[in-house]
N, C-alpha and C positions, 0 to 999 in steps of 0.2 A: 503494500500499499504505500509506504513511504517513497518508493521509487516512482510508482505510477502517477501519484498526485503532482509530481514536479511538472508535468505537462499540461496541468489544468490552469485555466485562466485565473483562478482564485488562489493559486499557489503562494503568491507573495503575501497575501492576507493570512493564509494558513501559517506560513513560515514565521512571520512576525508575532503570531500569537503564541509560538513556542517560548519556553523559558530560555533565558540566556545565561550560561554558566558564569558565575563570579560577578554578576552585575548586581551591585548593591541596592539598586531601586527595586523595592519589593514588587512593583507592578511589571517589572521587566525580568528580574532574576527569580522572583517566586521562591520556590523551595530549592532552587539551584544557586541562590545568591551567595551562599557561603560554601559552595562546593566547587570542585574542579578549578581552583584559582591559581594554577600553575600557568606559566606562559604558553605552553603547548595547547591548553584547553580554555583558558579564560577568554570569554567572549567568542570563542571559536566552536563551541558546543551549543546547539540550539535543540532542546529536546523536551520530552514530556515524561514526567515521572508517572508511575502507576498509582492507582487509588489506594494500594497497600503500601505503606511506607517501606522503602528499601528492598523492593522486590524487582522492580523493572526500571529501565531507562532506555528510551528509544528516541532516535532523532538523527541529526545531521552534525558532522564534524568537519570543519575546514582545516585541511592540512597546511603546513607551512608553505607548500607550493601553491596554495590557493585552490587546489582541487577539493571538492566536496565529496564526503563519503557518508553513507547510510550505516547506522549501527542499531542494534537492539540487544540489550543485556537483560537477561532473566536469571534470577538466583532463587534458590529454595533451600530451606533449613540450613541457613548460615547466619551466625550471629554477626552483628555489625555490618549488615548487608550494603548499606549506602556507602560505607568506605570500601567494600570489596567491589562494588559496581564502579566507583570512581577510579579505583586502581586499574581495573580492566580497561576503561575508557582512556586512561592515561597511557597504558601500555599500547593500545591501538594507535593513539596519536604519536608515540615514539616510533613505531614501525612505519609510519607513513612518511 
């Protein structure tokens, strides 16, 4: 779905509605405002958290090359899951 909607006329509106990692403005950063605040991911991750805290994070990651990548991370039965999810996204960013 994240790939397919990129071709829709309303994609820009949808994309700007996603949370922006490490953006202190609550209306922009939301639940990601204090997360993914390293240079590789700060303001380069636009994503949506799941309705269950620390279980999912899906969205778009802008690599240092400027290329945009889609990611989706789901975890189960793991304590400190938000931290685990953030570490996975950071690893993805480092590999790009």
